C-alpha positions in Angstrom: -27.8 -2.5 19.4 -27.7 -3.0 15.6 -25.1 -5.3 14.0 -24.0 -2.3 11.9 -23.2 -0.3 15.0 -21.4 -3.2 16.6 -19.4 -3.7 13.4 -18.3 0.0 13.5 -17.3 -0.3 17.2 -15.2 -3.4 16.5 -13.6 -1.9 13.4 -12.7 1.3 15.2 -11.0 -0.7 18.0 -9.0 -2.9 15.7 -5.6 -2.0 14.3 -5.8 -1.2 10.6 -3.3 -3.9 9.6 -5.1 -6.5 11.6 -8.4 -5.4 10.1 -6.9 -5.6 6.6 -5.5 -9.1 7.3 -8.9 -10.4 8.5 -10.6 -8.9 5.4 -8.1 -10.6 3.1 -8.5 -13.9 4.8 -12.3 -13.8 4.6 -12.2 -12.7 0.9 -10.0 -15.7 0.2 -12.2 -18.1 2.3 -15.4 -17.2 0.5 -13.8 -17.2 -2.9 -12.6 -20.7 -2.2 -16.1 -21.7 -0.9 -17.7 -20.3 -4.0 -15.4 -22.0 -6.5 -15.4 -25.4 -4.7 -19.0 -25.7 -3.4 -20.9 -22.8 -4.8 -21.4 -21.2 -1.3 -22.1 -17.6 -0.6 -21.1 -15.8 2.7 -23.2 -17.1 5.5 -22.6 -17.4 9.3 -22.2 -19.6 11.2 -20.2 -21.7 8.7 -20.8 -25.5 8.9 -17.9 -27.5 10.5 -17.8 -29.7 7.5 -17.0 -26.7 5.3 -14.1 -25.7 7.6 -12.8 -29.2 7.6 -12.9 -29.3 3.8 -11.0 -26.0 3.8 -8.3 -27.5 6.0 -7.9 -30.6 4.0 -8.0 -28.8 0.7 -5.2 -26.4 1.7 -2.9 -28.9 3.6 -3.4 -31.9 1.3 -3.9 -30.0 -2.0 -6.9 -28.5 -3.9 -8.5 -30.1 -6.9 -6.2 -29.0 -9.7 -9.1 -27.2 -11.6 -10.2 -25.3 -8.5 -6.6 -24.4 -7.8 -6.2 -23.1 -11.3 -9.3 -20.9 -11.1 -8.2 -19.4 -7.8 -4.8 -18.6 -9.1 -6.1 -17.2 -12.4 -8.5 -14.9 -10.5 -5.6 -13.5 -8.5 -7.1 -14.5 -5.1 -4.5 -17.2 -4.6 -0.8 -16.3 -5.2 0.4 -19.6 -6.5 -0.7 -23.2 -7.0 -0.2 -25.9 -4.4 -1.0 -26.3 -0.7 -0.8 -23.6 1.9 1.8 -23.5 4.7 0.4 -24.7 8.0 0.8 -21.1 9.4 -1.3 -19.7 6.6 -4.2 -22.1 7.3 -4.0 -21.4 11.0 -4.1 -17.7 10.3 -7.1 -18.0 8.0 -8.9 -20.1 10.6 -8.2 -17.5 13.2 -9.7 -14.8 11.0 -12.8 -17.0 10.4 -13.2 -17.5 14.1 -12.9 -13.8 14.6 -15.6 -13.2 11.9 -18.0 -15.4 13.9 -17.1 -13.6 17.2 -17.6 -10.2 15.7 -21.1 -11.2 14.6 -22.1 -12.2 18.1 -22.0 -15.9 17.4 -21.4 -17.9 20.6 -18.4 -20.3 20.8 -20.8 -23.3 20.8 -21.8 -22.4 17.2 -18.3 -21.2 16.1 -16.9 -24.2 14.1 -13.3 -23.1 14.7 -13.9 -23.6 18.4 -15.3 -27.1 17.9 -13.6 -30.3 18.7 -13.9 -31.9 15.2 -12.2 -28.9 13.5 -9.5 -28.7 16.1 -8.8 -32.5 15.8 -8.6 -32.4 12.0 -6.2 -29.4 12.2 -4.0 -31.1 14.8 -3.8 -34.4 12.9 -3.2 -32.6 9.6 -0.3 -30.7 11.1 1.1 -33.9 12.5 0.9 -35.6 9.2 2.7 -32.7 7.4 5.4 -32.7 10.1 5.9 -36.4 9.8 6.3 -36.0 6.0 9.1 -33.5 6.6 7.1 -30.3 6.1 8.9 -27.9 8.4 8.3 -24.1 8.3 11.0 -22.4 6.4 12.5 -19.7 8.6 13.6 -16.8 6.5 17.2 -15.9 6.7 18.5 -12.7 8.3 19.6 -9.7 6.2 22.5 -8.3 8.2 24.5 -5.2 7.5 26.9 -6.9 5.1 24.2 -8.2 2.9 22.2 -5.0 3.2 25.2 -3.0 1.9 25.4 -5.4 -1.1 21.7 -4.9 -1.8 22.0 -1.2 -1.6 24.9 -1.2 -4.1 22.6 -2.7 -6.7 20.4 0.4 -6.9 20.7 3.0 -9.7 19.5 6.6 -9.7 15.9 6.2 -11.0 12.9 7.4 -9.0 11.9 3.9 -8.2 15.5 2.9 -7.1 15.6 6.0 -4.9 12.4 5.0 -3.2 13.3 1.3 -2.9 16.7 2.2 -1.4 15.0 4.4 1.2 12.4 1.7 2.0 15.1 -0.9 2.8 17.3 1.4 4.8 14.3 3.0 6.6 13.0 -0.5 7.6 16.3 -1.7 8.8 17.7 1.5 10.3 14.6 2.3 12.4 14.7 -1.0 14.2 13.7 -3.7 11.7 10.3 -2.4 11.0 7.6 -4.8 10.0 6.5 -4.6 6.3 3.1 -3.4 7.4 4.6 -0.6 9.4 6.7 0.5 6.5 3.7 0.6 4.2 1.6 2.6 6.7 4.4 5.1 7.5 3.3 8.8 7.1 5.3 11.9 6.6 3.3 13.5 9.4 5.0 11.1 11.8 8.5 12.2 10.7 10.4 14.9 12.6 13.6 16.4 11.2 16.2 16.8 14.0 19.9 17.5 14.1 21.7 14.5 12.7 18.7 12.8 11.1 15.0 12.2 11.8 12.8 10.9 14.6 10.1 8.6 13.4 7.0 8.4 15.5 5.6 4.9 15.2 2.0 5.7 16.3 0.7 2.1 16.2 2.2 -1.3 15.8 1.5 -5.0 16.4 3.0 -4.7 19.9 1.3 -1.4 20.7 -2.5 -1.9 20.1 -3.2 0.9 22.5 -1.6 3.4 20.2 0.8 4.9 22.8 3.6 5.2 20.2 7.4 4.9 20.0 10.0 7.5 19.0 12.7 5.9 16.8 15.9 7.5 15.5 16.9 7.4 11.8 20.5 8.2 11.2 23.5 7.6 8.9 22.8 6.0 5.6 19.1 5.5 6.4 18.8 9.3 6.9 20.7 10.0 3.7 18.5 7.6 1.7 15.3 9.0 3.2 16.3 12.6 2.5 17.1 11.7 -1.1 13.6 10.2 -1.5 11.9 13.2 0.0 13.7 15.5 -2.3 13.0 13.4 -5.4 9.4 12.7 -4.6 8.5 16.2 -3.3 6.0 14.7 -0.9 4.7 17.2 1.6 2.1 15.1 3.5 0.3 11.8 3.6 2.0 8.4 3.1 5.8 8.4 3.2 6.3 5.7 0.6 4.0 5.9 -2.5 3.3 3.6 -5.3 5.0 4.5 -8.6 3.0 4.0 -11.9 4.7 4.5 -15.2 7.4 6.6 -13.6 4.9 8.8 -11.8 4.3 8.9 -8.0 0.7 8.2 -7.1 -1.3 9.1 -4.0 -1.5 5.5 -3.0 0.8 4.0 -0.4 2.9 1.0 -1.1 1.6 -2.3 0.2 3.4 -4.7 2.5 3.9 -7.0 -0.5 5.9 -4.2 -2.1 8.5 -4.5 0.7 8.7 -8.2 0.2 9.1 -7.8 -3.6 12.0 -5.3 -3.1 13.8 -7.6 -0.7 13.5 -10.6 -3.0 14.5 -8.7 -6.1 17.6 -7.2 -4.4 18.9 -10.4 -2.8 18.5 -12.1 -6.1 20.7 -9.4 -7.7 23.3 -10.2 -5.0 23.3 -13.9 -6.2 21.2 -15.2 -3.3 18.1 -17.5 -3.6 15.1 -15.1 -3.0 13.0 -18.0 -1.6 15.0 -17.8 1.6 14.3 -14.1 2.2 11.2 -12.0 2.9 10.1 -8.8 4.7 10.8 -10.4 8.1 14.5 -10.9 7.0 15.1 -7.2 7.7 13.6 -7.4 11.2 15.5 -10.6 12.1 18.6 -9.1 10.5 18.5 -6.0 12.6 18.4 -8.0 15.8 21.1 -10.4 14.6 23.4 -7.5 13.5 22.9 -5.9 16.9 24.0 -9.1 18.7 27.0 -9.3 16.4 28.0 -5.7 17.3 27.5 -6.3 21.0 24.5 -3.9 21.4 22.7 -4.7 24.7 19.4 -6.5 24.2 17.5 -3.7 26.2 18.6 -1.1 23.6 17.7 -3.5 20.7 14.2 -4.0 22.1 13.7 -0.2 22.4 14.2 -0.1 18.7 12.3 -3.2 17.6 9.5 -2.5 20.1 9.4 -6.1 21.1 7.7 -6.6 24.5 9.3 -9.8 25.7 12.9 -10.9 25.7 11.8 -14.5 24.7 10.8 -13.3 21.2 14.0 -11.5 20.4 16.7 -13.4 22.3 17.2 -16.1 19.7 18.0 -13.7 16.9 20.3 -11.7 19.2 22.2 -14.8 20.2 22.7 -15.8 16.6 24.6 -12.5 16.1 26.6 -12.9 19.3 27.7 -16.5 18.5 30.9 -15.5 16.6 32.0 -13.4 19.6 31.8 -16.5 21.9 35.3 -17.0 23.4 34.9 -20.7 23.0 34.9 -20.4 19.3 38.6 -19.4 19.3 39.7 -22.5 21.1 41.8 -23.6 18.0 43.0 -20.1 17.1 
């Protein structure tokens, strides 16, 4: 079987968002390899190259190389990567080897040296006080404040609908919001049913039916009327005041979140797209909604993933908290 045919089979069986993430990571890896060592894409990658990638991105790149990568747009900002980002890129690199039929023995990401360097580098960062910054939850009170900052422009109408759709349909992931299509939206009495046809927790594509009601329904209706979209992607890019055929990107959702929390007087660095998902679960816990019902909306598969956020919301209802009341 030819490699092209194998590639097509693997691509067809991989979720679109996962495939996009792998492509982005490999594009970055080879851009870095070209700038720092003059390398062109070639597999298998030498273990020493992967180790250099780890140390460059956890300890810090050569300032000139860093400047070039940022100026080219391939790197978002100067400075080291977060540990989670390095781990994700290594996972994508490992996958790139596997998809090319390269055995584990030749896959540098499976090798002992690379794993040891990654483990020790993580330990060094942790010892130096580098802890992952957990993004704060956007609960209903803050979401209401954010919504109040919108005006009546076409972009504001879209962005309001995006935030309320993401939150109201169960704390959708930013990638799911970007991939939402009008074809998957059914108008019903009292609102809409959104058919989530594929998600991170549903690689088989069985789908979920999610209600959209209340203010989320009103905001979505306003956007549909203003945009006059009749098919295709639900949320489109807007260029010079005109709606394009292109969908928004996951980064669009992050940008809206950060812009609006900043307008509410909050530090945007503490918030991201995941703040909506975490906030939905936290708000549900605060309102006493059973975790089973919450998981039907979020599409989480295991209680262990969602229980912490739910308990954060419940904490103020703990009878022990009123001991001095």
